[in-house]
PyMOL Python script that loads the backbone (N, CA, C, O; Angstrom):
from pymol import cmd

cmd.read_pdbstr("""\
ATOM      1  N   LEU A   1       6.505  -6.582  -0.776  1.00  0.00           N
ATOM      2  CA  LEU A   1       5.833  -5.755  -0.839  1.00  0.00           C
ATOM      3  C   LEU A   1       5.418  -5.178   0.518  1.00  0.00           C
ATOM      4  O   LEU A   1       5.868  -4.094   0.887  1.00  0.00           O
ATOM      5  N   ASP A   2       4.646  -5.824   1.194  1.00  0.00           N
ATOM      6  CA  ASP A   2       4.366  -5.618   2.416  1.00  0.00           C
ATOM      7  C   ASP A   2       5.741  -4.871   3.539  1.00  0.00           C
ATOM      8  O   ASP A   2       5.881  -3.734   3.992  1.00  0.00           O
ATOM      9  N   ARG A   3       6.517  -6.054   3.661  1.00  0.00           N
ATOM     10  CA  ARG A   3       7.599  -5.052   4.362  1.00  0.00           C
ATOM     11  C   ARG A   3       8.582  -4.222   3.912  1.00  0.00           C
ATOM     12  O   ARG A   3       9.261  -3.452   4.592  1.00  0.00           O
ATOM     13  N   THR A   4       8.654  -4.512   2.120  1.00  0.00           N
ATOM     14  CA  THR A   4       8.498  -3.312   1.290  1.00  0.00           C
ATOM     15  C   THR A   4       7.609  -1.908   1.983  1.00  0.00           C
ATOM     16  O   THR A   4       8.244  -1.115   2.678  1.00  0.00           O
ATOM     17  N   SER A   5       6.616  -1.763   1.814  1.00  0.00           N
ATOM     18  CA  SER A   5       5.833  -1.376   2.511  1.00  0.00           C
ATOM     19  C   SER A   5       5.735  -0.436   3.818  1.00  0.00           C
ATOM     20  O   SER A   5       5.462   0.758   3.695  1.00  0.00           O
ATOM     21  N   ALA A   6       5.898  -0.847   4.688  1.00  0.00           N
ATOM     22  CA  ALA A   6       6.404  -1.228   6.686  1.00  0.00           C
ATOM     23  C   ALA A   6       7.803  -0.167   6.437  1.00  0.00           C
ATOM     24  O   ALA A   6       7.861   0.871   7.097  1.00  0.00           O
ATOM     25  N   LEU A   7       9.162  -0.593   5.215  1.00  0.00           N
ATOM     26  CA  LEU A   7      10.101   0.038   5.274  1.00  0.00           C
ATOM     27  C   LEU A   7       9.608   1.044   5.248  1.00  0.00           C
ATOM     28  O   LEU A   7       9.278   1.634   6.277  1.00  0.00           O
ATOM     29  N   PHE A   8       9.445   1.460   4.177  1.00  0.00           N
ATOM     30  CA  PHE A   8       8.597   2.519   3.879  1.00  0.00           C
ATOM     31  C   PHE A   8       8.455   3.760   4.889  1.00  0.00           C
ATOM     32  O   PHE A   8       8.725   4.923   5.191  1.00  0.00           O
ATOM     33  N   ALA A   9       7.939   2.790   5.104  1.00  0.00           N
ATOM     34  CA  ALA A   9       6.945   4.196   6.719  1.00  0.00           C
ATOM     35  C   ALA A   9       7.728   4.289   7.444  1.00  0.00           C
ATOM     36  O   ALA A   9       8.210   5.332   7.887  1.00  0.00           O
ATOM     37  N   GLU A  10       8.008   3.166   7.707  1.00  0.00           N
ATOM     38  CA  GLU A  10       9.373   3.705   8.968  1.00  0.00           C
ATOM     39  C   GLU A  10      10.268   4.617   8.592  1.00  0.00           C
ATOM     40  O   GLU A  10      10.199   5.636   9.280  1.00  0.00           O
ATOM     41  N   LYS A  11      11.183   4.640   7.657  1.00  0.00           N
ATOM     42  CA  LYS A  11      12.608   4.954   7.191  1.00  0.00           C
ATOM     43  C   LYS A  11      11.951   6.729   7.069  1.00  0.00           C
ATOM     44  O   LYS A  11      12.466   7.791   7.420  1.00  0.00           O
ATOM     45  N   THR A  12      10.752   6.452   6.481  1.00  0.00           N
ATOM     46  CA  THR A  12      10.584   8.345   5.804  1.00  0.00           C
ATOM     47  C   THR A  12       9.388   8.476   6.251  1.00  0.00           C
ATOM     48  O   THR A  12       8.372   8.617   5.571  1.00  0.00           O
ATOM     49  N   ALA A  13       9.515   8.409   8.012  1.00  0.00           N
ATOM     50  CA  ALA A  13       8.503   9.614   9.071  1.00  0.00           C
ATOM     51  C   ALA A  13       9.360  10.528   9.131  1.00  0.00           C
ATOM     52  O   ALA A  13      10.450  10.112   9.524  1.00  0.00           O
ATOM     53  N   GLY A  14       9.311  11.874   8.846  1.00  0.00           N
ATOM     54  CA  GLY A  14       9.616  12.857   9.339  1.00  0.00           C
ATOM     55  C   GLY A  14      10.486  13.362   8.087  1.00  0.00           C
ATOM     56  O   GLY A  14      11.080  14.412   8.334  1.00  0.00           O
ATOM     57  N   VAL A  15      10.719  12.780   6.630  1.00  0.00           N
ATOM     58  CA  VAL A  15      11.381  13.194   6.236  1.00  0.00           C
ATOM     59  C   VAL A  15      10.674  13.789   5.087  1.00  0.00           C
ATOM     60  O   VAL A  15       9.709  13.200   4.600  1.00  0.00           O
ATOM     61  N   SER A  16      11.113  14.981   4.595  1.00  0.00           N
ATOM     62  CA  SER A  16      10.936  15.754   3.088  1.00  0.00           C
ATOM     63  C   SER A  16      10.050  15.316   2.117  1.00  0.00           C
ATOM     64  O   SER A  16      10.502  15.711   1.043  1.00  0.00           O
ATOM     65  N   THR A  17       9.200  14.810   1.973  1.00  0.00           N
ATOM     66  CA  THR A  17       8.737  14.367   0.311  1.00  0.00           C
ATOM     67  C   THR A  17       9.301  15.053  -0.351  1.00  0.00           C
ATOM     68  O   THR A  17       9.284  14.594  -1.494  1.00  0.00           O
ATOM     69  N   SER A  18      10.010  16.260  -0.270  1.00  0.00           N
ATOM     70  CA  SER A  18      11.315  16.685  -1.625  1.00  0.00           C
ATOM     71  C   SER A  18      12.420  16.189  -1.869  1.00  0.00           C
ATOM     72  O   SER A  18      13.157  16.515  -2.800  1.00  0.00           O
ATOM     73  N   GLU A  19      12.760  14.797  -0.495  1.00  0.00           N
ATOM     74  CA  GLU A  19      14.382  14.763  -0.260  1.00  0.00           C
ATOM     75  C   GLU A  19      14.179  13.402  -2.022  1.00  0.00           C
ATOM     76  O   GLU A  19      13.374  12.534  -2.362  1.00  0.00           O
ATOM     77  N   PRO A  20      15.459  14.019  -2.604  1.00  0.00           N
ATOM     78  CA  PRO A  20      15.275  13.113  -3.448  1.00  0.00           C
ATOM     79  C   PRO A  20      14.886  11.443  -3.362  1.00  0.00           C
ATOM     80  O   PRO A  20      14.057  10.765  -3.969  1.00  0.00           O
ATOM     81  N   ARG A  21      15.904  11.118  -2.298  1.00  0.00           N
ATOM     82  CA  ARG A  21      15.718   9.938  -1.985  1.00  0.00           C
ATOM     83  C   ARG A  21      14.119   9.138  -1.192  1.00  0.00           C
ATOM     84  O   ARG A  21      13.513   8.077  -1.043  1.00  0.00           O
ATOM     85  N   TYR A  22      14.109  10.056  -1.002  1.00  0.00           N
ATOM     86  CA  TYR A  22      12.394   9.587  -0.642  1.00  0.00           C
ATOM     87  C   TYR A  22      12.374  10.176  -1.569  1.00  0.00           C
ATOM     88  O   TYR A  22      13.260  11.031  -1.538  1.00  0.00           O
ATOM     89  N   ARG A  23      11.668  10.198  -2.667  1.00  0.00           N
ATOM     90  CA  ARG A  23      10.521  10.094  -3.923  1.00  0.00           C
ATOM     91  C   ARG A  23      11.332   9.283  -4.688  1.00  0.00           C
ATOM     92  O   ARG A  23      10.535   8.688  -5.413  1.00  0.00           O
ATOM     93  N   ASN A  24      12.879   8.761  -5.061  1.00  0.00           N
ATOM     94  CA  ASN A  24      12.764   7.502  -5.764  1.00  0.00           C
ATOM     95  C   ASN A  24      12.065   5.903  -5.203  1.00  0.00           C
ATOM     96  O   ASN A  24      11.564   4.929  -5.763  1.00  0.00           O
ATOM     97  N   ALA A  25      12.488   6.457  -3.246  1.00  0.00           N
ATOM     98  CA  ALA A  25      11.981   5.315  -2.859  1.00  0.00           C
ATOM     99  C   ALA A  25      10.214   4.823  -3.356  1.00  0.00           C
ATOM    100  O   ALA A  25       9.883   3.646  -3.498  1.00  0.00           O
ATOM    101  N   LEU A  26       9.418   5.822  -3.523  1.00  0.00           N
ATOM    102  CA  LEU A  26       7.997   5.847  -3.533  1.00  0.00           C
ATOM    103  C   LEU A  26       7.648   5.804  -4.755  1.00  0.00           C
ATOM    104  O   LEU A  26       6.491   5.460  -4.996  1.00  0.00           O
ATOM    105  N   TYR A  27       8.619   6.166  -5.942  1.00  0.00           N
ATOM    106  CA  TYR A  27       8.290   5.919  -7.267  1.00  0.00           C
ATOM    107  C   TYR A  27       8.169   3.935  -7.550  1.00  0.00           C
ATOM    108  O   TYR A  27       7.286   3.278  -8.101  1.00  0.00           O
ATOM    109  N   HIS A  28       9.704   3.427  -6.771  1.00  0.00           N
ATOM    110  CA  HIS A  28       9.890   2.370  -7.026  1.00  0.00           C
ATOM    111  C   HIS A  28       8.955   1.771  -6.046  1.00  0.00           C
ATOM    112  O   HIS A  28       8.862   0.695  -6.636  1.00  0.00           O
ATOM    113  N   LEU A  29       8.013   1.586  -4.775  1.00  0.00           N
ATOM    114  CA  LEU A  29       7.120   1.228  -4.218  1.00  0.00           C
ATOM    115  C   LEU A  29       6.204   1.255  -5.120  1.00  0.00           C
ATOM    116  O   LEU A  29       5.853   0.254  -5.746  1.00  0.00           O
ATOM    117  N   LEU A  30       5.630   2.642  -5.308  1.00  0.00           N
ATOM    118  CA  LEU A  30       3.971   2.916  -5.932  1.00  0.00           C
ATOM    119  C   LEU A  30       3.902   1.716  -7.464  1.00  0.00           C
ATOM    120  O   LEU A  30       2.903   1.080  -7.798  1.00  0.00           O
ATOM    121  N   ASN A  31       5.806   1.688  -8.444  1.00  0.00           N
ATOM    122  CA  ASN A  31       5.406   0.992  -8.957  1.00  0.00           C
ATOM    123  C   ASN A  31       5.151  -0.576  -9.529  1.00  0.00           C
ATOM    124  O   ASN A  31       4.921  -1.044 -10.645  1.00  0.00           O
ATOM    125  N   THR A  32       5.322  -1.168  -8.105  1.00  0.00           N
ATOM    126  CA  THR A  32       4.818  -2.261  -7.119  1.00  0.00           C
ATOM    127  C   THR A  32       3.002  -2.583  -7.423  1.00  0.00           C
ATOM    128  O   THR A  32       2.407  -3.471  -8.032  1.00  0.00           O
ATOM    129  N   GLN A  33       2.733  -1.839  -6.954  1.00  0.00           N
ATOM    130  CA  GLN A  33       1.071  -1.818  -6.665  1.00  0.00           C
ATOM    131  C   GLN A  33      -0.303  -1.525  -7.718  1.00  0.00           C
ATOM    132  O   GLN A  33      -1.496  -1.271  -7.559  1.00  0.00           O
ATOM    133  N   THR A  34       0.716  -1.741  -8.975  1.00  0.00           N
ATOM    134  CA  THR A  34      -0.120  -1.999 -10.066  1.00  0.00           C
ATOM    135  C   THR A  34      -0.370  -3.461  -9.952  1.00  0.00           C
ATOM    136  O   THR A  34       0.208  -4.326  -9.293  1.00  0.00           O
ATOM    137  N   SER A  35      -1.544  -3.520 -10.896  1.00  0.00           N
ATOM    138  CA  SER A  35      -2.122  -4.769 -10.651  1.00  0.00           C
ATOM    139  C   SER A  35      -1.558  -5.720 -11.918  1.00  0.00           C
ATOM    140  O   SER A  35      -2.244  -6.724 -12.110  1.00  0.00           O
ATOM    141  N   CYS A  36      -0.486  -5.555 -12.743  1.00  0.00           N
ATOM    142  CA  CYS A  36       0.149  -6.255 -13.085  1.00  0.00           C
ATOM    143  C   CYS A  36       0.915  -7.396 -12.455  1.00  0.00           C
ATOM    144  O   CYS A  36       1.047  -8.607 -12.635  1.00  0.00           O
ATOM    145  N   TYR A  37       1.610  -5.937 -11.173  1.00  0.00           N
ATOM    146  CA  TYR A  37       2.447  -7.160 -10.699  1.00  0.00           C
ATOM    147  C   TYR A  37       2.152  -7.369  -9.477  1.00  0.00           C
ATOM    148  O   TYR A  37       2.997  -7.664  -8.632  1.00  0.00           O
ATOM    149  N   ARG A  38       0.742  -7.221  -9.214  1.00  0.00           N
ATOM    150  CA  ARG A  38       0.069  -8.071  -7.462  1.00  0.00           C
ATOM    151  C   ARG A  38      -0.654  -8.325  -8.044  1.00  0.00           C
ATOM    152  O   ARG A  38      -1.260  -7.260  -7.921  1.00  0.00           O
ATOM    153  N   TYR A  39      -1.134  -8.765  -8.561  1.00  0.00           N
ATOM    154  CA  TYR A  39      -2.822  -9.853  -9.640  1.00  0.00           C
ATOM    155  C   TYR A  39      -2.233 -10.771 -10.165  1.00  0.00           C
ATOM    156  O   TYR A  39      -2.645 -11.882  -9.832  1.00  0.00           O
ATOM    157  N   TRP A  40      -1.151 -10.734 -11.093  1.00  0.00           N
ATOM    158  CA  TRP A  40      -1.516 -11.537 -12.424  1.00  0.00           C
ATOM    159  C   TRP A  40      -0.619 -13.242 -11.029  1.00  0.00           C
ATOM    160  O   TRP A  40      -0.904 -14.422 -10.824  1.00  0.00           O
ATOM    161  N   GLY A  41       0.539 -12.170 -10.460  1.00  0.00           N
ATOM    162  CA  GLY A  41       1.503 -13.392  -9.267  1.00  0.00           C
ATOM    163  C   GLY A  41       2.263 -14.736  -9.609  1.00  0.00           C
ATOM    164  O   GLY A  41       2.391 -15.751  -8.924  1.00  0.00           O
ATOM    165  N   SER A  42       2.674 -14.468 -10.732  1.00  0.00           N
ATOM    166  CA  SER A  42       3.584 -15.819 -11.992  1.00  0.00           C
ATOM    167  C   SER A  42       4.120 -14.805 -12.942  1.00  0.00           C
ATOM    168  O   SER A  42       3.928 -13.598 -13.087  1.00  0.00           O
ATOM    169  N   GLY A  43       5.008 -15.883 -13.667  1.00  0.00           N
ATOM    170  CA  GLY A  43       5.917 -15.907 -13.823  1.00  0.00           C
ATOM    171  C   GLY A  43       7.518 -14.168 -14.244  1.00  0.00           C
ATOM    172  O   GLY A  43       8.493 -13.506 -13.890  1.00  0.00           O
ATOM    173  N   ILE A  44       7.039 -14.316 -14.692  1.00  0.00           N
ATOM    174  CA  ILE A  44       8.414 -12.872 -15.279  1.00  0.00           C
ATOM    175  C   ILE A  44       7.462 -10.759 -14.117  1.00  0.00           C
ATOM    176  O   ILE A  44       7.910  -9.703 -13.671  1.00  0.00           O
ATOM    177  N   TRP A  45       6.451 -11.275 -14.218  1.00  0.00           N
ATOM    178  CA  TRP A  45       5.363  -9.873 -13.840  1.00  0.00           C
ATOM    179  C   TRP A  45       5.932 -10.094 -12.569  1.00  0.00           C
ATOM    180  O   TRP A  45       6.654  -9.113 -12.388  1.00  0.00           O
ATOM    181  N   THR A  46       6.021 -10.933 -11.459  1.00  0.00           N
ATOM    182  CA  THR A  46       6.212 -11.498 -10.046  1.00  0.00           C
ATOM    183  C   THR A  46       8.048 -11.114 -10.287  1.00  0.00           C
ATOM    184  O   THR A  46       8.508 -10.390  -9.404  1.00  0.00           O
ATOM    185  N   ASP A  47       8.812 -11.455 -11.140  1.00  0.00           N
ATOM    186  CA  ASP A  47      10.270 -11.222 -11.331  1.00  0.00           C
ATOM    187  C   ASP A  47      10.118  -8.966 -11.238  1.00  0.00           C
ATOM    188  O   ASP A  47      10.831  -7.988 -11.020  1.00  0.00           O
ATOM    189  N   TYR A  48       9.309  -9.166 -11.434  1.00  0.00           N
ATOM    190  CA  TYR A  48       9.441  -7.071 -11.787  1.00  0.00           C
ATOM    191  C   TYR A  48       8.974  -6.788 -10.272  1.00  0.00           C
ATOM    192  O   TYR A  48       9.522  -6.468  -9.217  1.00  0.00           O
ATOM    193  N   ALA A  49       7.939  -7.014 -10.628  1.00  0.00           N
ATOM    194  CA  ALA A  49       8.234  -6.704  -9.077  1.00  0.00           C
ATOM    195  C   ALA A  49       8.836  -6.820  -8.049  1.00  0.00           C
ATOM    196  O   ALA A  49       9.010  -5.785  -7.405  1.00  0.00           O
ATOM    197  N   ARG A  50       9.595  -8.628  -7.286  1.00  0.00           N
ATOM    198  CA  ARG A  50      10.280  -8.262  -7.051  1.00  0.00           C
ATOM    199  C   ARG A  50      11.547  -7.670  -7.004  1.00  0.00           C
ATOM    200  O   ARG A  50      12.188  -7.599  -5.956  1.00  0.00           O
ATOM    201  N   GLU A  51      12.043  -7.136  -8.339  1.00  0.00           N
ATOM    202  CA  GLU A  51      13.367  -6.039  -8.752  1.00  0.00           C
ATOM    203  C   GLU A  51      12.893  -5.252  -8.380  1.00  0.00           C
ATOM    204  O   GLU A  51      13.652  -4.983  -7.449  1.00  0.00           O
ATOM    205  N   LEU A  52      11.636  -4.087  -8.313  1.00  0.00           N
ATOM    206  CA  LEU A  52      11.516  -3.014  -8.280  1.00  0.00           C
ATOM    207  C   LEU A  52      10.947  -3.093  -5.916  1.00  0.00           C
ATOM    208  O   LEU A  52      10.617  -2.018  -5.415  1.00  0.00           O
ATOM    209  N   CYS A  53      10.957  -3.825  -5.391  1.00  0.00           N
ATOM    210  CA  CYS A  53      10.497  -4.127  -4.137  1.00  0.00           C
ATOM    211  C   CYS A  53      11.918  -3.735  -3.058  1.00  0.00           C
ATOM    212  O   CYS A  53      11.901  -3.210  -1.945  1.00  0.00           O
ATOM    213  N   ARG A  54      13.558  -4.410  -4.211  1.00  0.00           N
ATOM    214  CA  ARG A  54      14.316  -5.392  -4.420  1.00  0.00           C
ATOM    215  C   ARG A  54      15.458  -3.309  -3.728  1.00  0.00           C
ATOM    216  O   ARG A  54      16.120  -2.730  -2.867  1.00  0.00           O
ATOM    217  N   ARG A  55      14.726  -3.249  -5.191  1.00  0.00           N
ATOM    218  CA  ARG A  55      15.993  -1.973  -5.224  1.00  0.00           C
ATOM    219  C   ARG A  55      14.953  -0.545  -4.383  1.00  0.00           C
ATOM    220  O   ARG A  55      15.433   0.583  -4.269  1.00  0.00           O
ATOM    221  N   ALA A  56      13.850  -0.819  -3.993  1.00  0.00           N
ATOM    222  CA  ALA A  56      13.206   0.211  -3.115  1.00  0.00           C
ATOM    223  C   ALA A  56      14.158   0.049  -1.985  1.00  0.00           C
ATOM    224  O   ALA A  56      14.753   0.920  -1.349  1.00  0.00           O
ATOM    225  N   SER A  57      14.184  -1.439  -1.848  1.00  0.00           N
ATOM    226  CA  SER A  57      14.283  -1.372   0.547  1.00  0.00           C
ATOM    227  C   SER A  57      15.925  -0.730   0.077  1.00  0.00           C
ATOM    228  O   SER A  57      16.542  -0.006   0.859  1.00  0.00           O
ATOM    229  N   GLY A  58      16.585  -1.181  -1.518  1.00  0.00           N
ATOM    230  CA  GLY A  58      17.792  -0.760  -0.885  1.00  0.00           C
ATOM    231  C   GLY A  58      18.627   0.415  -1.143  1.00  0.00           C
ATOM    232  O   GLY A  58      19.839   0.629  -1.167  1.00  0.00           O
ATOM    233  N   ILE A  59      16.952   1.497  -1.433  1.00  0.00           N
ATOM    234  CA  ILE A  59      17.039   2.590  -1.697  1.00  0.00           C
ATOM    235  C   ILE A  59      17.052   3.491   0.175  1.00  0.00           C
ATOM    236  O   ILE A  59      17.523   4.508   0.682  1.00  0.00           O
ATOM    237  N   LEU A  60      16.218   2.307   0.591  1.00  0.00           N
ATOM    238  CA  LEU A  60      15.308   2.800   1.590  1.00  0.00           C
ATOM    239  C   LEU A  60      16.498   2.559   3.095  1.00  0.00           C
ATOM    240  O   LEU A  60      16.470   2.988   4.249  1.00  0.00           O
ATOM    241  N   GLN A  61      17.414   1.703   2.364  1.00  0.00           N
ATOM    242  CA  GLN A  61      18.389   1.542   3.631  1.00  0.00           C
ATOM    243  C   GLN A  61      19.385   1.495   3.904  1.00  0.00           C
ATOM    244  O   GLN A  61      19.745   0.885   4.911  1.00  0.00           O
ATOM    245  N   SER A  62      20.478   2.333   2.844  1.00  0.00           N
ATOM    246  CA  SER A  62      21.341   3.258   2.136  1.00  0.00           C
ATOM    247  C   SER A  62      21.130   4.201   3.678  1.00  0.00           C
ATOM    248  O   SER A  62      19.917   4.079   3.847  1.00  0.00           O
ATOM    249  N   ASP A  63      21.438   4.703   4.373  1.00  0.00           N
ATOM    250  CA  ASP A  63      21.890   5.871   5.260  1.00  0.00           C
ATOM    251  C   ASP A  63      21.205   6.921   5.153  1.00  0.00           C
ATOM    252  O   ASP A  63      21.634   8.075   5.105  1.00  0.00           O
ATOM    253  N   PHE A  64      19.944   6.504   5.105  1.00  0.00           N
ATOM    254  CA  PHE A  64      18.677   6.953   5.498  1.00  0.00           C
ATOM    255  C   PHE A  64      18.116   8.686   6.108  1.00  0.00           C
ATOM    256  O   PHE A  64      16.939   8.882   6.410  1.00  0.00           O
TER     257      PHE A  64
END
""", "prot")
cmd.dss("prot")
cmd.show_as("cartoon", "prot")
cmd.util.cbc("prot")
cmd.orient("prot")
């Protein structure tokens, strides 16, 4: 989560918030911030959070 947040800050500096990729990455990143992913910390919830971070990272690493 920390790495994805840092990548988001790095890659979106100066990018318009109306940019579809910005909004898509932000959507996935904000979803990982919910308590069920962050604080339960085990089982399927952790897997969901990892997948959301993977998707956000993929969006951010693709020609942003």
